[in-house]
N, C-alpha and C positions, 0 to 999 in steps of 0.2 A: 504494500500500500504506500503510494507516494503522497505525501501531504505537503501542501503549500499554504502558508498563512501570512497575513499582513494586516496592518491597521488601516490600509487604504480600502475604501468600499468598492472593490472591483474584483472580478474573477481573475485569478492570477495565472491559471493554467487553462488553456482552451484546447478543445479537441483539434488535432492537426488537420483534419479534413475540412474544417470550416474556414474557407478562405475569407480573408478580410474583405468586406464589402459594405456599402451603405444599404441597410435594409429598406427596400422600396415599399411604398404603400400599394403600388400596383403589382399584382401577381397574376401569373397565368399558369394553368394546370400543366401545360406542356413545356413551359419555359425552362424548368430546372429539374434535375433529378433530386429526389428527396435525400437529405443527409442521413447518414446512419447515426441516429441519435443515441443508440445503445441504451443502457440502463441509466436513467436519470431520476434522482430523488432529491427533493429539497429538504434540507435539515435545518432546524432552528434549535440551537443548543444554548442553554444558559444554566446558571447555578440554581435557578428556580423558574417555574413556569411564568412566561411573560403574559401580561394582560392581552386580551383579544384586540387586535387592530381594528376589526370591524366595529367594535363597540365605541371606538373613538374616545376612550376614557384613560389614555395614558397620562398620568399626573406627574407633576414636577418632582414629587417625592420618590417616584419609581425611576431610577436611573440605571436600569439593568442593561449592560452592554450585550449585544447579540453577535452571534457568529453566523454569517451567511455562507452556507456550504453546498457544494454540488458534487455528486458521485458519478463517475463515468467508468464503465467497463470497456477496456480496450484489449481484446484478446485475453491473455493470461494476466493482465494488469488491471488493477482498480486505481483510478486516479481521483483523489479527493481535492477539490479546489475550495479553499476557505478564505474568508476575509472578515475582519471585524466590521460590524455594522452598528453604529450607535443609533439610538432611537430618538434622534432629534432633541437630545437633552430632555427626553420624556415629555416633549411637547404634545399637546392634544392633536391628534391626527387631523381633525377637522380644521384646526387653525393652520396646520402645516399646508393643507391643500389650498388655503386661501392666499398663501404667500406668492409673490411674484417670482417667476423663474429668473435666474441670473443672466443678465446680458453678457455677451462675449466681451471680456475685459479689453480686448484689443480694438473693438469696433468703436469708431468715432463718427458721430453724426452731428452735423452743424448746419447753420444757415447764415448767409450774409445779409447785410442790411437791405439789399435790393430784393430779397426773397429767394435768392439762388441757394439751393440745398446741395450738400456734399456728404459723401460717406467714404471714410478711409479705413482700411484694414490691412495691416502688415501681414504678409504670408511668404514663407521662405521657398516655396516650390512653384515653378522652377527658379533656381537661383539666378540672381542678377537680371531678372525680367519682371515686368509688371503689366497690369491691365488697367486701362483708363476707358471707361464707358460713359458717354454723355447721353442721358435719357431725357427726351422731350416728351412730355405727357400729352401727346396727341396722336391719334391713330385713325383708322378707317371709320370707327363708330362716331367720330366727331364730324364727319363729312356731311354736307347737305345732299339733297336728292340729285342736284346737278354737279356734285363734286366727287363722285365715286371713283377713287383712285388718285385724287390730287395729293393726298398726304404722301403717297409713295413717290409720285413724280417730284414733289418738292424735296423729298429726301435725296433723290438722285441728283437734282440740280445743285443743291447746297453742298453735298459731299464732294462730287466730282468737279465742281466749279471752283473749289478752294485752292488757291496757290500754296498756302501753307501746308495743306494736306499733301500736295505734290512734293514738297520739300522733304517729306518723310521717306520718299523712295530712296533705296540704297542705304538707309540708316540701320537696317536690320529690323525695322518695325513692319507690322502688317496691319492694315486698316480696312475697315468695311463698314457697312450700315445695313439696317433692315427696318421695316415698318410692320407693325402688328395691329391688332384691333385697338389697343389702348395706348401704344407708345411708339415713338421713333427713336432708334438707338444708333449712335455713331460710336464705334469702338476701335481701340488701338491696342495691339499687343506689341510691346516694345522692350528692347534691352535697356539697361540702366544707362549705358554709354553709347553714343552714336558711333556706329562702325566706321564711318567715313571721317568725321571731323574730330572724334574723341570727346566731344562736348556732352554735357548732361542732357538726357533725353526727356526727363519729366517736364521741364519748362517748355521745351519745344512741342511736346505732345499736347499739353494744355493750351498752348497758343493756337495750335492747329484746330483743336476742338472748338475753341472760342471763335475762330475765324469761320469754321464750317457753319455753326449754328446761328451766329449773330451778325455776320458780315457777308452775306451772299450778294452776288452781283446780278443774277438773273439775266445773263447775256443771251440774246436771241439764238446765237449759234449753239450755245450749250443746251438751251431748252430743247431745241429741235433734235440734237444728238441724243439727249436722254429720253425724249419722247419715243424715238425709234427703239431705244434699248428697253424701255418699259413694255412696248408692244411686243417686242421679240420675247421678252421674259414671260409675258402672258401666254403667248403661243407655246412656249416650251413647258409651262406649268400645266397645260391642259391635258393631263393624263387621267386615266381612269381612277387612280388613287386620289387625285385631287378632287375629281367629281364626287367620289364617295364621301370625302371629308366635307365637301360643301353641302351635300345632302344631309349628312348627320347634323351639321351645325344649323342648317336651315330649319330642321324640325326641332332640334334641341332648344333653339332660341327663336322660335317663330314669333314670340311676342315682343321682340326688340331688335335693334339694329345689328346685333351679333349674328343674326340669321340671314342678313341680306347685304351688309356692308363689308365685303371681303377686301383685304388690303390691296389685291391686284387691281380692283376696280372694274370699270366697264370700258372696253377699248374704244367704243364709239365716242365716249366723253373724253378719254385721254387724248384723242386726236384733235380736239377742238380748243382746249383752253389757251388763251393768249397769256403773255407774260404778266400783265396786270392782275390776272386771276390768281396766278401762283404767288405773286408778291402779297396780295391781299390775304391769302390763307396763311402765309408765313407771318405777316404782321399780327394776325389775330392770335396765333398760338405760340410763336417763338419769343418768349419773354422770360427774364430770369426766374421769376417765381414759379414758372411752369417747367423748370428744368432741374434735374438731379445729376450730379457728377459722382461716379464711383471710381475710386482708385484702390486697387488691391494688388499686392505683390511684394517682391523683395526690394524695398525702397532704399535709396542711397542717402536718406536724410531722416531726421526725426519726424514724428507725426506733427509736431508743432510747426516745423519748417514747411511741411506739406500744406498745412492749413494757411500759413502765411503766403505761400506761392499761389494757392487758390484765390485768396483775397486779392493778391496783386493782379492776377489774370482776369478774374471775373467780377471783382468788386467795383470796377469802374463802369460797369454796364448800368444804364438807367433802368429803374423799374418800369414794367409795363403799365400803361394807363388806359383806361377805357376812353374811347374816342367820343367826340361830340354826338355823332350819330347814335352811338351806343347809349349815351345818356338819355336821349329822347325816348328810347324804347326800354330803358333799364327795368322798369317795373314789370315788364312782361318777359324778361329774360329767365331762362332756366337757372336757378341758383347753382346747379352743378357745373354750369359753364364758366361763370365769373365769380362764384361765391355769393353770399347773401347781399341783397341790394342795400347800399348805405342808407341809414335812416334819414340823412339830410336831403336826399334826392327829391322826395315829394314836395318839399317847401321851396325848391329852387326853380327858376324859370329859365327862359332862353338866354338871359344875360349871363347866368352862371355857366351855362353850357358853352357859350361863346368864349368866356374867359378860360374855361378848361381846355379848349381846343388850341389855345395859343402855344406855339412851339418853344417859346423861350422861357427860361426860369424867371427872368425879370418881369415879364408880363404876368406870370403865375403869382408872383409875390405882390403884385400891385392890385389884385382883385380885392373885393370886400372881404370882411372877416368870415362870413358864412361861406362864400365861394372858396376862400383859402382852405377852410376846413374840408370842403368837398374835394378840393385838389388832393388832399392827403387820403381821403376816404376812398377815392376812385382808383387806387392802385390795384392792378389786377392780381388776383391770387390764384393758386392752383385749384383745380376742380375739387370739390369736397367728396365726390364719388368717382372712382375710376374702376372700370369704364363707366361712363355716364348713362347707364341703362337700368331699367326696372326688370325684375325677374318674376316669373310665376313659379313659386316654390311648391314642393311636394310634401307639405305637412300642414297640420292645422285643420280647422273645419272646412268642409266642402262648400264651395260657393253655390248659391241657388241654381239648380239645374245642371250642376257640374257632373259630367260623365267620365268614365274611365278614359285614359289617353287612347286615342285612335292609333291603330297600327298602320304606319305609312309604309308603302311598298315601293322600292326603287329597283327598277329592272333595267339592265343594260347588256348589250351583246358582248361587251368586253369583260364583263365579270366572269369569274371562273368558279367562285365558291358562294355558298349561302352564308350570310352573316345577319344575326339578329342582335340589335342593341336596345337594351331597356335602360332608360335614363331616369334619374331622380335628382332634381336640382334642390339644393338646400343653401341657406346663407352660410358664409364662412364664419367660423367661430375663431377669432384670433387666439393664438396660443401664447398667452401671457402669464398664466398662473400654473401652479403645480397641479391643480385640478384639471386644467386644460391638457397638460402633458399626460396626466393619468388617462384621460379619455383617448388621447392619441395612441397611447400604449395599447389600450383595449382594441382600438380599431385595427392596429397591426396584428394583434393576436387573432382577431376574427379572420382577417384576410389570409394569414398563414394557415390556419386550420382548414379553411375552405380549399385552398390550393392543394394541401397534402392529402386531404380526403379524396379529392378527385384523382390525384395521382395514384394513391394506393388502391383505390377501388376499380379504376378503369384502365390504367396504363399497362398493366401486366397482360391484358388481353388485346382485343381489337375494338377499341372504342368507336362509337358511331359519331364521333365529333373530332374536329381538328384541335380546337381549343375551347375551353370554357373559362373566361376571365372574369374576375370580380375586382373592381377598382373603386376605391373611395378616396378622393383627393380634392384638395383645394386648388383653384385656378385663379391666380391673379390676373391672367390674361383675359378671363371671362367674368371675373368678379363674383364668383359663386363656387360652392362646393358641388361636386357631381359624383353621385354613386352610379356605377354602370355595371350591368351584367351583359357581357358580350359572348355570343355563341357562334362559332364558325364550323362549317362542315362541308363535305361534298354535297352537291345539290340533291343527290338521291337519298341522303341521310338527313335532310333538313328537319323532318318531323321527329325522328328519333332523337336527334341532337337537342332539339328544343325541349323535348320531354325530359331528357336527362338533366339539362341545366336547371330547369325550373324545379324539378323534383329534388335535386340536391340543395338548392337554395331553400326550398320549403322544409326539407328535413332539418337543416341547420336552424332555421327560424323557429320551428315548432319545438325541437328537442334540445337545442343548444349544444354546448361543448360537453364532453365528458371530463371528469376530474383529471384523468390522465392526459388528455389533450391540453387542458388548461395549464397544467404544470409544465409539460414538455415544451410547449411553444412559448410560454413566458420565459423559461430559461434560455431557449434558443434566441429570443429577441435580446435578452440581456447579454448573451455572448456576442452577438453582432454589435451591440452598443459598446461593449468593452473593446472589441477589436477596432472599432472606429475611433474610440478615445485614444487608443495607443498610436493611431496614425494621425493625430491631430495636426501635425506639421508636415504631413505628406500628401495633402490633397492639393492638386494644381490650382493656381490662382483663378483660372478661367471658370472652373467648376465652383469654386468658393464664391466668386462674384455672382454667378447666376443664381446660386442658392440664396445669397443675401438679397438680391433684387427680388426674387420671387417671394421670399419671406416677408420683406418689408411691404411688398404690394398687397399681401394678404393680411397685414397687420400683426404678423407674428413677431415675437421677441427672438432675435438672433442669438442663439446660445453657443458658447464654446463647447467643443466635443466632450471634453472631460467633465465640465459642469453638467452637460446634458446627461452623461452616463450616470453620474452620481445622483442626479435628480430622478432618473428613471429607476435606479435601484430603490430609491425611497418610495416612489409612488407604486411600484410593482408590488411591494410588500403589503399595500393597503387594499388591493383588489381581491374580492371574493368571487367564487364561481357564480353565485347567484347574481351579483352585479354584472359580471361579464355576460351572462346569458340574457339578462334584461336588456342590455344594449344591443345584443344580437337580435332580439325579438323586435326592437324598434327599427333598427336600421335596414332590415331585410324585407320588410313587408312590401316595399315597392315592387319587388319581383316575386315574392311568395304568394301574394294575395291579390293579384290583378283581378278586377271585377268585383271584389268584395270590399272596396274602400269604405263604404258607409258602415258596413257591418263591423269591420275592424276598428274604426273610430269609435263606434258605440261600445265595443268590448273594452277598449282601452279606457274610455270614459268611466265605465262601471268598475274597472279593476283598480288595484292598488297602484297609485302613480309611480311608485318605485319600480314597478315591473315594466314601465314604459318610459325610460329616462330620456335625456337629451331633448329632442323635439317631439317625442311621442311617435305614434305610428306614421310611417312614410308611405308615399304612393308614387307611381310612375308619372312623370310629367311628359314624356314622349317615348315612343317606341318606333324603331325603324328597322325594316327587313330589307336586305339587299339580295338580289337573286339574278342569275344570268337570264337574259330575255328569252333565250331559246329553250329553257328548261321548264317543264310543267311540274305540278305538285308531286307526280310519281317519280321525278328524277329523270325522265326520258326527254329526248329532244323533241321539240314541237316545230322545228324549222329553224334555219339559219346556222346550222352546224352544231357541233358538240354531240354528246351522247350521255347515256345514263343507264341505270338498271331498270329492268322491267318491273311491273307490279303497281297496284294502286290505280287511282283514276284522278282526272283533273276536271275542273269545271270549264265550260265553254261560255265566253262572253258574247256580246252582241255582234262583235266583229268576226266571230267564228274561230277565234284563237283560244287556246287553252290558257287559263289563268290559274295562278297559284292559290290554293286554299289558304285563308288568312291564318297566320300563326296565333292570332288571338284565341282561337279555339283550343290551342294547346297550353296557353298560359293559365287557363281556368280549370285544369284537370283536377280530379278528386284529391282529397287530402292524403298525405303520406303517413304511413304508420310505422 
């Protein structure tokens, strides 16, 4: 028996076959082979029995230290991993769960006087290189009906039209840009020292980013060149995979612009915008308070020096101000566009608006006292909601006349497989407290159990599906959390695959985890967390920066890996099997009880609230089935090529073609025992 012990709250010896990796929230049944977990047993040892964690009654007089231990059998060896685990100075567990999680000590977030935001995080990998990303908080959802694609074209013109960006060529730096639903990002990956001149790169990179975002020239020849590039990009992107993604987004977000304002835009509009239209869009959205700079990497100076350099480069920019035309319509503006309307606006007339529109500081200072106050109030601020859309969420009471989500069918001759996606949109719950971290831990446990159940039950034979994926994740890109059950299969197996996926979800929702599953996967997640903590300084700056951007977009606290692991050790010890299964019961009803939404809500209302935690019973907000156009419900070809297995029957529509039987009939099959 090999025994390892330490006062640090971490697993000290990990099974060799568990390769270090970031434990994902998204898991697929066919993506990974199951690890050989062997014999695993959680031991809690002390000189006397510790009080129950579930009771929440750990008092300050009870300061019993605990040993967190795990036993693993490896062939002829038994490995015992042990660590001292203090009990929060005997603090009441409920008080501990209310505590804020620790922010990464190295993360610095600041704001200049003009509203410009910045984030700095030193990171040692790769050595002597850094990332600088300038994020402008405007994307395709901010476009008007006649502006679809203009954010992307402005990105091209500003980025490729910058002379200072061209000066980065040959320095060892790589620069690029992209536009998404909610932001436009200009990013540079650079060495600390210029390969050609030997000068320091950080000042040069920041000056290039400042030039790109705030000093574009919009020359006609550049606009026409980039217009052609955008049109060529749109043609290149028009693949079947892109079309499927558009269909999924269209139905997932059919109630808002995320379902119709795609970043590539509409080519017929891209062909027509003149230079003034591009400049007007840029003037509206490219202002200091609507921009965030991220600098992550192996920096050649202190964080204070980096902050001083940011102030020197971007602090001279004037804050954005609402124009005179905007003042006239300010009361009707969406507050998510410019922020809340200043209180002084209703009392001011055209005279104040005229004074506000004056370009000089001298004119602004000469206006009356009330207009001068307005001058300060009308500084543009960043949108209060990103992206600026409203969502229809899959929880809470049903609206009058609300019916189950309709199954939308997308058929195309270039598709080769059947795919069913069941979506449930929920609001993002920012991860800021220990209780939030605890819930995140339970979500990961749920996903791990579902994945390995499918693998263990079906992968040893010949499953009638390609993948059955369950994903529960937050999306800063879309401004919501999305739970998704995705089932893919050969066309001939579409019905059997749908039945398997829904039945497995229903089985887990009805009966929950077993005690063995709960212990096994809780320990597996803690091992992954321990491995990630050990590699805290070995994650590339690019990945770290993307993680920070996504976390901040979702409102999460960015934690250091070691602090996150210690916190996870604390919260994991407070979770009971009943609490775990209650969360499973709530989160999976979107796929387990399609068609029974009203009944489930009534059951939850009459039940103990602790059995339906978080947001309560959930329901599907959209369902999309994708199928090859030439395949009928029986999996056989009905024309246009392709083939399939014989058997079954298909319906015939008014055009004389076979049509697929709706998967909705399979989502409401009988209960699982």
